[in-house]
C-alpha positions as CSV (number, residue, x, y, z in Angstrom):
1,M,38.1,77.6,88.7
2,I,41.2,79.3,90.0
3,N,44.1,77.0,89.1
4,V,47.1,77.2,91.3
5,K,50.1,76.8,89.1
6,P,53.5,75.8,90.7
7,T,55.6,78.9,91.2
8,P,59.1,79.2,92.7
9,N,57.6,80.4,95.9
10,H,55.0,77.7,95.8
11,E,57.5,74.9,95.3
12,K,59.7,76.3,98.1
13,N,56.9,76.3,100.6
14,I,55.7,72.8,99.7
15,K,59.2,71.4,100.0
16,S,59.7,73.0,103.3
17,Y,56.7,71.2,104.7
18,K,57.2,67.8,103.1
19,K,58.5,65.0,105.1
20,I,60.5,62.0,103.9
21,F,58.6,59.1,102.5
22,E,55.5,61.2,102.0
23,K,53.4,62.1,98.9
24,W,51.1,65.1,98.6
25,D,48.0,65.8,96.6
26,M,46.2,69.0,96.0
27,W,42.4,68.9,96.3
28,N,40.8,70.0,93.0
29,F,38.5,72.6,94.6
30,A,38.8,75.7,96.7
31,F,36.9,77.6,99.4
32,L,36.3,81.3,98.8
33,H,36.6,83.4,102.0
34,E,36.9,87.1,102.1
35,D,38.0,87.3,98.4
36,V,40.8,84.7,98.9
37,Y,40.7,81.2,97.5
38,Y,42.0,78.6,99.8
39,Y,43.2,75.1,98.7
40,V,44.1,72.0,100.6
41,V,47.2,69.9,100.1
42,D,47.1,66.6,102.0
43,Y,50.0,64.5,102.9
44,S,50.0,60.7,103.2
45,R,52.8,58.4,104.1
46,I,53.8,55.5,101.9
47,T,51.5,53.3,104.0
48,G,48.6,55.5,102.9
49,K,48.0,56.9,106.4
50,L,47.1,60.6,106.4
51,A,50.0,62.7,107.7
52,G,48.7,66.2,107.6
53,Y,47.2,69.1,105.7
54,L,48.7,72.3,104.3
55,I,46.4,75.2,103.3
56,L,47.5,77.4,100.4
57,D,46.0,80.7,99.2
58,T,45.3,81.9,95.7
59,N,49.0,82.7,95.0
60,G,50.3,79.3,96.3
61,D,51.6,81.0,99.4
62,V,51.3,79.4,102.9
63,P,49.2,81.6,105.3
64,S,49.6,81.4,109.0
65,F,47.9,78.8,111.1
66,E,45.5,81.3,112.6
67,D,44.6,82.7,109.2
68,V,43.6,79.2,107.8
69,K,41.5,78.0,110.8
70,V,38.2,79.1,109.3
71,P,38.9,78.1,105.6
72,A,40.2,74.7,106.8
73,Y,37.1,74.0,108.8
74,Y,34.8,74.7,105.8
75,L,37.0,72.8,103.4
76,M,37.0,69.7,105.7
77,L,33.3,70.1,106.3
78,Y,32.5,70.1,102.6
79,N,34.7,67.1,102.0
80,T,33.1,65.2,104.9
81,L,29.6,65.9,103.7
82,M,30.5,64.6,100.2
83,H,32.1,61.5,101.8
84,N,29.1,60.8,104.0
85,T,26.8,61.2,101.0
86,I,28.7,58.5,99.1
87,T,29.2,56.1,101.9
88,G,26.0,56.7,103.9
89,I,23.2,57.9,101.7
90,G,24.3,56.0,98.6
91,P,23.8,52.5,100.0
92,Q,20.5,53.4,101.7
93,M,18.8,54.3,98.4
94,K,19.6,50.8,97.1
95,K,17.9,49.0,99.9
96,G,14.9,46.9,99.0
97,M,11.6,47.7,100.6
98,S,9.7,44.5,99.6
99,T,8.9,43.6,103.2
100,Y,7.3,47.0,103.8
101,E,5.4,46.8,100.6
102,K,4.1,43.3,101.5
103,M,3.1,44.3,105.0
104,Y,1.3,47.4,103.7
105,Q,-0.6,45.4,101.1
106,L,-1.6,42.7,103.6
107,L,-2.7,45.1,106.3
108,E,-4.7,47.2,103.9
109,K,-6.3,44.1,102.4
110,N,-7.4,42.8,105.8
111,R,-7.9,46.2,107.5
112,D,-11.7,46.0,107.7
113,K,-11.7,42.4,109.0
114,I,-9.2,43.3,111.8
115,V,-11.1,46.4,112.8
116,K,-14.4,44.5,112.8
117,G,-12.9,41.9,115.2
118,Y,-11.0,44.5,117.3
119,P,-12.4,48.0,116.9
120,T,-10.0,49.4,119.6
121,F,-7.1,48.5,117.4
122,E,-8.1,50.7,114.5
123,E,-5.8,53.7,115.3
124,Q,-2.8,51.5,115.7
125,L,-3.6,49.6,112.5
126,N,-3.9,52.8,110.5
127,Q,-0.5,53.9,111.9
128,M,1.0,50.6,110.7
129,I,-0.5,51.0,107.2
130,E,0.7,54.6,106.8
131,H,4.2,53.8,108.1
132,N,4.7,50.9,105.8
133,K,3.3,52.8,102.8
134,E,5.8,55.7,103.5
135,A,8.6,53.3,104.2
136,A,8.1,51.7,100.7
137,K,8.7,55.2,99.2
138,R,11.9,55.8,101.2
139,P,14.5,54.8,98.6
140,E,13.0,57.2,96.0
141,K,13.1,60.1,98.5
142,I,16.7,59.2,99.4
143,K,17.6,58.9,95.7
144,E,16.3,62.4,95.1
145,I,18.5,63.8,97.9
146,Y,21.5,61.8,96.7
147,Y,21.2,63.1,93.2
148,N,20.5,66.7,94.3
149,I,23.8,66.6,96.3
150,G,25.5,65.1,93.3
151,E,24.4,68.0,91.2
152,M,25.7,70.4,93.8
153,Q,29.0,68.7,93.8
154,R,29.3,69.0,90.1
155,E,28.7,72.8,90.4
156,V,32.1,72.8,92.2
157,T,34.2,70.0,90.7
158,R,33.1,70.6,87.1
159,G,32.0,74.2,87.2
160,S,33.3,77.0,89.3
161,G,36.0,75.0,91.1
162,Y,35.2,76.6,94.4
163,F,32.4,77.0,97.0
164,D,31.6,79.7,99.6
165,T,29.5,79.8,102.8
166,S,26.3,80.5,100.8
167,Y,26.8,77.3,98.8
168,L,27.6,75.3,101.9
169,E,24.4,76.4,103.5
170,R,22.5,75.0,100.6
171,L,24.5,71.8,100.7
172,Q,23.9,71.3,104.4
173,D,20.2,72.0,104.0
174,E,19.9,69.2,101.4
175,F,22.0,66.8,103.4
176,G,19.9,67.6,106.4
177,K,16.8,66.3,104.6
178,Y,18.3,62.8,104.7
179,G,19.0,62.9,108.4
180,A,15.5,64.1,109.2
181,L,14.0,61.4,106.9
182,M,16.0,58.6,108.5
183,Y,15.4,59.8,112.1
184,T,11.7,60.2,111.6
185,F,11.5,56.7,110.0
186,G,13.4,55.2,112.9
187,R,11.1,56.9,115.4
188,G,8.1,55.4,113.5
189,E,9.7,51.9,113.7
190,Q,10.2,52.2,117.4
191,A,6.7,53.4,118.0
192,L,5.3,50.3,116.3
193,K,7.1,47.7,118.4
194,G,4.3,47.3,120.9
195,P,1.5,47.4,118.3
196,Y,3.2,44.8,116.1
197,K,3.5,42.4,119.1
198,E,-0.2,43.0,119.9
199,L,-1.2,42.4,116.3
200,S,0.7,39.1,116.2
201,Q,-1.2,38.0,119.3
202,L,-4.5,39.0,117.8
203,L,-3.7,37.0,114.6
204,S,-3.2,33.9,116.8
205,T,-6.8,34.0,117.9
206,K,-9.7,32.5,115.9
207,D,-11.8,35.6,116.1
208,L,-10.5,37.2,112.8
209,D,-11.9,36.1,109.5
210,I,-8.5,36.3,107.7
211,S,-7.1,33.6,105.5
212,P,-4.5,31.3,107.3
213,K,-2.0,32.3,104.6
214,D,-2.3,36.0,105.2
215,K,-2.2,35.5,109.0
216,S,0.9,33.3,108.7
217,T,2.7,35.8,106.4
218,I,1.9,38.9,108.6
219,K,3.2,37.0,111.7
220,A,6.3,35.9,109.9
221,L,7.0,39.5,108.8
222,I,6.6,40.7,112.3
223,K,8.8,38.0,113.7
224,A,11.6,38.8,111.3
225,W,11.2,42.6,111.9
226,L,11.2,42.7,115.7
227,P,14.9,41.7,116.1
228,T,16.0,44.6,113.9
229,V,14.4,47.0,116.4
230,E,16.6,45.6,119.2
231,T,19.9,45.6,117.1
232,N,20.2,47.5,113.9
233,L,17.6,50.2,114.6
234,K,19.0,50.8,118.0
235,K,22.5,51.3,116.6
236,S,21.1,53.5,113.8
237,M,19.2,55.8,116.2
238,A,22.2,56.1,118.5
239,T,24.0,57.9,115.6
240,F,21.4,60.7,115.9
241,E,20.7,60.6,119.7
242,L,24.2,60.2,121.1
243,D,27.4,62.2,120.4
244,E,30.9,60.6,119.9
245,R,31.3,60.6,123.7
246,G,28.1,58.7,124.3
247,N,26.3,61.8,125.7
248,K,22.6,62.2,124.9
249,L,21.9,64.9,122.3
250,S,18.9,67.2,122.4
251,I,16.4,66.7,119.6
252,D,13.3,68.9,119.3
253,E,10.6,66.6,117.9
254,Q,8.8,69.7,116.5
255,N,11.9,70.8,114.6
256,I,13.9,67.6,113.9
257,K,15.8,68.9,110.9
258,K,17.1,72.0,112.7
259,S,18.0,70.0,115.9
260,L,20.0,67.4,113.9
261,A,21.8,70.2,112.0
262,N,22.8,71.9,115.3
263,N,24.0,68.6,116.7
264,R,26.1,67.8,113.6
265,E,27.7,71.3,113.7
266,E,28.6,70.9,117.3
267,I,30.2,67.5,116.8
268,A,31.9,68.6,113.6
269,K,33.6,71.5,115.4
270,R,34.8,69.3,118.2
271,D,36.1,66.8,115.6
272,F,37.9,69.6,113.8
273,E,39.5,70.9,117.0
274,K,40.6,67.4,118.1
275,K,41.5,65.7,114.8
276,I,42.2,68.3,112.1
277,L,43.9,71.3,113.8
278,P,46.7,69.2,115.3
279,I,47.8,68.0,111.8
280,I,47.5,71.3,109.9
281,R,51.0,72.2,108.9
282,N,50.7,76.0,108.3
283,P,53.2,77.8,110.5
284,K,52.0,79.0,113.9
C-alpha cells in the first residue's frame, strides 16, 4: 500500500479546506488511475453528518476538481459496493428457508397423487417443486457471493492498499451475481402466484387422496406466502425494475445480469453527479 504521510504541503492543503467544527478521516485505500494513487479524505460535522470529500494524490497534494472526477467516481463506487454487500447481501444469507424446504418436501411427497387427480396441473406443480428446491439453496449461494466479495475486499484493505479498474470489473461481476439471483428468484415467486391459488383450491376438494394434515399444511403455507407477493416482494422487485425517479428500467430476460449491471451503472452515475460532485472540495 502507498501510505500518504503528512507533509508540510499536505497539512497546508488540508487546513485550507477544513471548516470549523469538522473532523476529517482519510480512507485507508486508494484508487490507481494513470499511474497516480488517489485517496479520499471525508469530512463530517460534529453532528456526524457528512460535509464533503477531498481527493488527494500520491504526494498528498490536492488536484483540481476536473482532474479528480474520474478517480472520485470509482472510489465512491467501490465504497458503495462494499457498503451494499454488508447491509444488503449479508442479512439475506442469514434468512431461514424452512418454509420453502417444507413446501418442496410436501409437494414432492404428494406429487403423483396431485397429478393423478389433476393431470393438467403437472407442469405447474413441477415448477413449484423446482422453485422451492432452488429457493432452499439460496442462502448458500448468497453466502458464497458474500465471502467472495469479502476476499476481494481483503485484497485491498489488507493487501495492496489500492484497486484499479480491472479489479473493479471483477468486483462488479461478483456483486452482479447477487442481483441476478435475487431478481430471478423474485420473478419465479411472481409467476407462481396464480398456480398457488389454484393448488389451494384443488386441495379443498375431496378428489385428492392426500392426508388431511398435508393438505392443511400446504394450504397454510400458501396462505402465509401470498401476502408477501403483494407487499414485500413487490417492493423488492421495484428496486430492480424502477429507478430512483420511479421510471421503469429495461431488463432483458435473456441477459438479466448484464441488464441489471447497466441499470446500476446509469443510476450510480446520476447519483454521483447529483450527490457527490457538489460536495467535492477540490478547487475548480
